All heavy atoms as an XYZ file, in Angstrom:
477
protein
N       0.888     -1.212     -0.027
C      -0.008      0.017      0.021
C       0.885      1.279     -0.043
O       0.530      2.260     -0.589
C      -0.970     -0.012      1.156
N       2.044      1.170      0.703
C       2.869      2.390      0.663
C       3.523      2.726     -0.616
O       3.848      3.890     -0.854
C       3.888      2.287      1.794
C       4.887      1.055      1.558
C       5.768      0.733      2.705
O       5.155      0.488      3.833
O       6.984      0.870      2.606
N       3.541      1.798     -1.586
C       4.209      2.041     -2.808
C       3.088      2.582     -3.887
O       3.369      3.570     -4.653
C       4.823      0.824     -3.429
C       5.318      1.038     -4.906
C       6.019      0.403     -2.568
N       1.927      1.976     -3.864
C       0.898      2.369     -4.918
C      -0.415      2.983     -4.285
O      -1.321      3.331     -5.026
C       0.558      1.105     -5.770
C       1.717      0.661     -6.560
C      -0.111     -0.008     -4.914
N      -0.421      2.986     -2.972
C      -1.541      3.625     -2.321
C      -2.533      2.520     -1.964
O      -2.604      1.405     -2.632
N      -3.433      2.723     -0.910
C      -4.322      1.671     -0.461
C      -5.318      1.247     -1.477
O      -5.651      0.102     -1.519
C      -4.925      2.222      0.807
C      -4.707      3.751      0.722
C      -3.488      3.916     -0.100
N      -5.869      2.118     -2.241
C      -6.950      1.748     -3.236
C      -6.306      0.881     -4.364
O      -6.939     -0.188     -4.626
C      -7.534      3.039     -3.823
N      -5.201      1.222     -4.807
C      -4.550      0.413     -5.858
C      -4.060     -0.915     -5.353
O      -4.146     -1.960     -5.924
C      -3.498      1.146     -6.589
C      -4.013      2.256     -7.532
O      -5.050      2.167     -7.981
N      -3.176      3.298     -7.748
N      -3.513     -0.866     -4.149
C      -3.060     -2.037     -3.509
C      -4.103     -3.135     -3.240
O      -3.876     -4.339     -3.349
C      -2.346     -1.769     -2.166
N      -5.345     -2.588     -2.993
C      -6.495     -3.443     -2.767
C      -6.824     -4.357     -4.015
O      -7.496     -5.349     -3.963
C      -7.718     -2.761     -2.291
N      -6.410     -3.871     -5.189
C      -6.776     -4.541     -6.403
C      -5.585     -5.055     -7.180
O      -5.594     -5.456     -8.347
C      -7.507     -3.516     -7.336
C      -8.827     -3.125     -6.828
N      -9.924     -3.885     -6.745
C      -9.134     -1.932     -6.173
C     -10.908     -3.336     -6.111
N     -10.461     -2.045     -5.788
N      -4.405     -5.141     -6.543
C      -3.179     -5.670     -7.178
C      -2.248     -6.283     -6.155
O      -2.341     -5.993     -5.049
C      -2.435     -4.533     -7.929
O      -2.042     -3.600     -7.011
N      -1.348     -7.174     -6.678
C      -0.372     -7.741     -5.908
C       0.843     -8.289     -6.706
O       0.612     -8.732     -7.850
C      -0.907     -8.874     -4.960
C      -1.335     -9.969     -5.588
N      -2.699    -10.170     -6.073
C      -0.793    -11.121     -5.815
C      -2.789    -11.331     -6.626
N      -1.710    -12.069     -6.476
N       2.031     -8.232     -6.197
C       3.154     -8.801     -6.950
C       3.070    -10.350     -7.005
O       2.651    -10.999     -6.111
C       4.300     -8.381     -6.054
C       3.832     -8.122     -4.776
C       2.388     -7.740     -4.895
N       3.516    -10.849     -8.122
C       3.447    -12.360     -8.320
C       4.844    -12.917     -8.293
O       5.097    -13.852     -7.625
C       2.764    -12.659     -9.639
C       2.624    -14.040    -10.033
C       1.737    -14.849     -9.047
C       1.965    -14.275    -11.453
N       5.691    -12.370     -9.179
C       7.075    -12.900     -9.246
C       7.992    -11.907     -9.920
O       7.563    -10.964    -10.517
C       7.154    -14.239    -10.098
C       6.681    -14.019    -11.587
C       6.639    -15.379    -12.290
O       7.480    -16.292    -12.031
O       5.767    -15.443    -13.216
N       9.286    -12.134     -9.842
C      10.276    -11.457    -10.544
C      10.906    -12.269    -11.611
O      11.505    -13.266    -11.273
C      11.403    -10.789     -9.591
C      10.723     -9.832     -8.555
C      12.417    -10.028    -10.432
C      11.628     -9.324     -7.604
N      10.811    -11.820    -12.875
C      11.357    -12.599    -13.970
C      12.781    -12.199    -14.297
O      13.221    -11.173    -13.770
C      10.482    -12.347    -15.219
C       9.036    -12.747    -15.103
C       8.236    -12.302    -16.422
C       8.810    -14.322    -14.999
N      13.486    -13.065    -15.041
C      14.854    -12.609    -15.396
C      14.888    -11.207    -16.057
O      13.920    -10.817    -16.643
C      15.235    -13.610    -16.431
C      14.394    -14.841    -16.065
C      13.120    -14.312    -15.584
N      15.929    -10.510    -15.725
C      16.045     -9.208    -16.325
C      15.434     -8.136    -15.367
O      15.274     -6.889    -15.790
N      14.938     -8.518    -14.150
C      14.366     -7.624    -13.202
C      13.008     -7.109    -13.558
O      12.562     -6.100    -13.200
N      12.151     -8.024    -14.287
C      10.779     -7.658    -14.592
C       9.900     -8.201    -13.452
O       9.785     -9.387    -13.300
C      10.425     -8.244    -15.951
C      11.191     -7.725    -17.108
C      10.861     -8.339    -18.409
N      11.465     -9.689    -18.341
C      10.847    -10.715    -19.077
N       9.898    -10.504    -19.826
N      11.470    -11.862    -18.938
N       9.305     -7.269    -12.834
C       8.355     -7.574    -11.699
C       6.917     -7.833    -12.293
O       6.366     -7.012    -13.012
C       8.304     -6.467    -10.736
C       7.232     -6.650     -9.630
C       7.553     -7.876     -8.662
C       7.189     -5.421     -8.740
N       6.330     -9.015    -12.181
C       4.944     -9.296    -12.633
C       4.038     -8.976    -11.416
O       4.155     -9.469    -10.360
C       4.882    -10.802    -13.018
C       3.440    -11.045    -13.525
C       5.865    -11.180    -14.128
N       3.065     -8.147    -11.845
C       1.999     -7.659    -10.922
C       0.622     -8.119    -11.482
O       0.293     -7.736    -12.623
C       2.091     -6.150    -10.679
C       0.918     -5.713     -9.777
C       3.418     -5.773    -10.047
N      -0.076     -8.840    -10.649
C      -1.552     -9.158    -11.001
C      -2.458     -7.998    -10.611
O      -2.350     -7.515     -9.496
C      -1.966    -10.413    -10.345
C      -1.251    -11.771    -10.843
C      -1.791    -12.930    -10.014
C      -1.355    -11.853    -12.311
N      -3.331     -7.587    -11.536
C      -4.220     -6.492    -11.288
C      -5.624     -7.014    -11.571
O      -5.906     -7.663    -12.560
C      -3.855     -5.293    -12.199
C      -4.706     -4.179    -11.943
C      -2.343     -4.904    -12.039
N      -6.592     -6.732    -10.688
C      -7.969     -7.206    -10.833
C      -8.872     -6.262    -11.653
O      -9.967     -6.774    -11.992
C      -8.529     -7.436     -9.455
C      -8.032     -8.623     -8.804
C      -8.850     -8.910     -7.541
N      -8.112     -8.320     -6.434
C      -8.563     -8.233     -5.221
N      -9.809     -8.645     -5.032
N      -7.927     -7.675     -4.284
N      -8.456     -5.124    -11.975
C      -9.388     -4.231    -12.602
C      -8.575     -3.379    -13.706
O      -7.503     -2.885    -13.432
C      -9.978     -3.252    -11.614
C     -11.197     -2.584    -12.147
N     -11.113     -1.439    -13.017
C     -12.539     -2.754    -11.956
C     -12.293     -1.041    -13.330
N     -13.158     -1.914    -12.722
N      -9.162     -3.304    -14.943
C      -8.472     -2.692    -15.927
C      -8.124     -1.067    -15.714
O      -7.097     -0.641    -16.129
C      -9.412     -2.736    -17.153
C     -10.297     -3.796    -16.781
C     -10.368     -3.871    -15.276
N      -8.955     -0.457    -14.984
C      -8.752      0.938    -14.583
C      -7.529      1.069    -13.665
O      -6.654      1.940    -13.876
C      -9.973      1.586    -13.999
C     -11.045      1.662    -15.139
C      -9.615      2.966    -13.432
C     -12.378      2.130    -14.636
N      -7.368      0.165    -12.745
C      -6.292      0.169    -11.855
C      -5.029     -0.199    -12.615
O      -3.957      0.451    -12.430
C      -6.406     -0.931    -10.692
C      -5.104     -1.000     -9.916
C      -7.636     -0.414     -9.795
N      -5.123     -1.128    -13.568
C      -3.905     -1.497    -14.409
C      -3.435     -0.192    -15.197
O      -2.272      0.088    -15.238
C      -4.323     -2.567    -15.396
C      -3.208     -2.870    -16.353
C      -3.668     -3.932    -17.331
N      -2.546     -4.270    -18.262
C      -2.474     -5.334    -18.905
N      -3.401     -6.324    -18.829
N      -1.406     -5.545    -19.751
N      -4.402      0.536    -15.729
C      -4.009      1.691    -16.499
C      -3.377      2.719    -15.634
O      -2.342      3.374    -16.029
C      -5.369      2.263    -17.123
O      -5.025      3.498    -17.839
N      -3.934      2.961    -14.484
C      -3.275      3.939    -13.541
C      -1.974      3.506    -13.132
O      -1.005      4.429    -13.115
C      -4.193      4.161    -12.323
C      -3.648      5.220    -11.444
C      -4.540      5.496    -10.174
O      -5.779      5.284    -10.363
O      -4.101      5.988     -9.164
N      -1.803      2.254    -12.890
C      -0.384      1.803    -12.493
C       0.588      1.897    -13.609
O       1.732      2.229    -13.392
C      -0.453      0.331    -11.886
C      -1.201      0.177    -10.534
C      -1.307     -1.248    -10.259
C      -0.558      1.042     -9.524
N       0.144      1.723    -14.837
C       0.953      1.764    -15.979
C       1.456      3.197    -16.170
O       2.600      3.537    -16.484
C       0.369      1.309    -17.244
C       0.256     -0.217    -17.282
C      -0.545     -0.744    -18.499
O      -1.609     -0.189    -18.952
N      -0.057     -1.895    -19.121
N       0.462      4.147    -15.991
C       0.862      5.551    -16.032
C       1.925      5.967    -15.024
O       2.677      6.883    -15.323
C      -0.374      6.398    -15.975
C      -1.321      6.389    -17.190
C      -2.626      7.104    -16.819
C      -0.743      7.003    -18.420
N       1.938      5.394    -13.890
C       2.747      5.703    -12.779
C       3.885      4.765    -12.662
O       4.634      4.671    -11.609
C       1.987      5.723    -11.442
C       0.753      6.658    -11.574
C      -0.103      6.491    -10.359
N      -0.163      7.774     -9.703
C      -0.158      7.915     -8.357
N      -0.400      6.800     -7.598
N      -0.302      8.982     -7.750
N       4.189      3.960    -13.638
C       5.155      2.929    -13.555
C       6.570      3.408    -13.111
O       7.166      2.816    -12.363
C       5.270      2.142    -14.879
C       6.281      0.996    -14.821
C       6.200      0.116    -15.986
O       5.357      0.061    -16.771
N       7.240     -0.770    -16.179
N       7.001      4.486    -13.708
C       8.393      4.941    -13.427
C       8.399      5.358    -11.892
O       9.469      5.001    -11.284
C       8.717      6.173    -14.228
N       7.425      5.978    -11.406
C       7.418      6.274     -9.951
C       7.339      5.012     -9.079
O       8.061      4.964     -8.124
C       6.281      7.203     -9.669
C       6.108      7.572     -8.220
C       7.235      8.341     -7.677
C       4.772      8.368     -8.004
N       6.495      4.100     -9.475
C       6.436      2.888     -8.644
C       7.735      2.103     -8.752
O       8.109      1.605     -7.651
C       5.164      2.026     -9.240
C       5.246      0.616     -8.587
C       3.863      2.772     -9.085
N       8.320      2.036     -9.815
C       9.652      1.212     -9.995
C      10.672      1.924     -9.059
O      11.459      1.305     -8.287
C      10.086      1.140    -11.385
C      11.523      0.665    -11.468
C       9.211      0.216    -12.210
N      10.686      3.231     -9.093
C      11.768      3.959     -8.201
C      11.443      3.774     -6.715
O      12.344      3.524     -5.949
C      11.753      5.419     -8.493
O      10.537      6.067     -8.127
N      10.178      3.657     -6.317
C       9.882      3.431     -4.881
C      10.196      1.954     -4.542
O      10.701      1.633     -3.460
C       8.396      3.606     -4.629
C       7.958      5.041     -4.621
C       6.497      5.221     -4.293
C       6.027      6.606     -4.211
N       4.615      6.713     -3.749
N       9.960      1.056     -5.511
C      10.373     -0.362     -5.255
C      11.854     -0.562     -5.186
O      12.351     -1.307     -4.274
C       9.761     -1.296     -6.413
C       8.267     -1.424     -6.335
C      10.346     -2.719     -6.271
C       7.636     -1.981     -7.436
N      12.583      0.141     -6.025
C      14.058      0.023     -5.973
C      14.593      0.582     -4.700
O      15.780      0.055     -4.283
C      14.664      0.763     -7.217
C      14.408      0.100     -8.549
C      14.875      0.881     -9.691
O      14.907      2.182     -9.609
N      15.119      0.198    -10.817
N      13.954      1.503     -4.082
C      14.433      1.972     -2.779
C      14.234      1.058     -1.588
O      14.816      1.319     -0.513
C      13.797      3.344     -2.509
N      13.462     -0.040     -1.812
C      13.225     -0.954     -0.755
C      14.395     -1.954     -0.717
O      15.032     -2.272     -1.597
C      11.898     -1.685     -1.015
C      10.698     -0.721     -1.062
S       9.187     -1.602     -1.572
C       8.851     -2.455     -0.130
N      14.588     -2.457      0.538
C      15.647     -3.335      0.741
C      15.544     -4.599     -0.146
O      14.457     -5.132     -0.354
C      15.453     -3.859      2.239
C      14.751     -2.797      2.834
C      13.886     -2.198      1.757
N      16.594     -5.018     -0.774
C      16.682     -6.137     -1.707
C      15.835     -6.044     -2.921
O      15.594     -7.136     -3.590
C      16.293     -7.449     -0.933
N      15.508     -4.854     -3.328
C      14.618     -4.728     -4.563
C      15.340     -3.868     -5.600
O      14.544     -3.512     -6.510
C      13.314     -4.128     -4.124
S      12.325     -5.272     -3.146
N      16.536     -3.532     -5.425
C      17.242     -2.660     -6.430
C      17.285     -3.308     -7.785
O      17.433     -2.550     -8.759
C      18.688     -2.342     -5.948
N      17.125     -4.608     -7.935
C      17.247     -5.288     -9.144
C      16.004     -5.190    -10.022
O      15.974     -5.588    -11.270
N      14.911     -4.599     -9.457
C      13.653     -4.465    -10.277
C      13.874     -3.378    -11.320
O      14.197     -2.230    -10.904
C      12.437     -4.215     -9.375
C      11.220     -3.861    -10.180
C      12.162     -5.327     -8.443
N      13.695     -3.735    -12.559
C      13.856     -2.777    -13.616
C      12.557     -2.236    -14.279
O      12.548     -1.093    -14.742
C      14.748     -3.309    -14.721
C      16.084     -3.805    -14.257
C      17.011     -2.689    -13.725
C      18.279     -3.279    -13.241
N      18.859     -2.530    -12.176
N      11.543     -3.058    -14.252
C      10.278     -2.663    -14.892
C       9.180     -3.522    -14.340
O       9.438     -4.505    -13.676
C      10.377     -2.729    -16.463
S      10.532     -4.434    -17.065
N       8.035     -3.162    -14.628
C       6.785     -3.918    -14.228
C       5.966     -4.412    -15.452
O       5.831     -3.702    -16.361
C       5.894     -3.068    -13.277
C       6.713     -2.494    -12.165
C       4.725     -3.889    -12.787
C       5.884     -1.384    -11.344
N       5.583     -5.658    -15.316
C       4.724     -6.288    -16.302
C       3.332     -6.470    -15.653
O       3.286     -7.147    -14.468
C       5.292     -7.604    -16.796
C       4.228     -8.330    -17.724
C       6.710     -7.468    -17.425
N       2.310     -5.815    -16.128
C       1.004     -5.987    -15.490
C       0.193     -7.030    -16.162
O       0.121     -7.039    -17.445
C       0.297     -4.571    -15.562
C       0.996     -3.446    -14.769
C       1.781     -2.606    -15.438
C       0.851     -3.414    -13.336
C       2.469     -1.608    -14.711
C       1.494     -2.477    -12.682
C       2.277     -1.581    -13.332
N      -0.483     -7.805    -15.406
C      -1.375     -8.873    -16.006
C      -2.760     -8.724    -15.312
O      -2.749     -8.629    -14.077
C      -0.854    -10.282    -15.717
C       0.472    -10.574    -16.464
C       0.872    -11.999    -16.334
N       2.123    -12.134    -16.941
C       2.911    -13.231    -16.707
N       2.607    -14.017    -15.808
N       4.056    -13.344    -17.405
N      -3.755     -8.688    -16.060
C      -5.118     -8.528    -15.562
C      -5.717     -9.943    -15.247
O      -5.515    -10.809    -16.089
C      -6.055     -7.752    -16.495
O      -5.410     -6.535    -16.845
C      -7.355     -7.480    -15.857
N      -6.229    -10.139    -14.047
C      -6.691    -11.475    -13.726
C      -8.226    -11.555    -14.076
O      -8.815    -10.554    -14.331
C      -6.605    -11.695    -12.294
O      -7.312    -10.719    -11.470
C      -5.141    -11.791    -11.778
């Protein structure tokens, strides 16, 4: 919630980190997916600042 906000966090969660530092995030609603895609650079920078997460380079969003 601290990275994407409580509303977006309620509709998304990380799944796995793929080779090359691609973080896969499952999203339950297309509008949330769109908002997270627009804010991807900010979200990635917040994730990279977290312990052991500096290797995350980008986010791949998948709608469930």
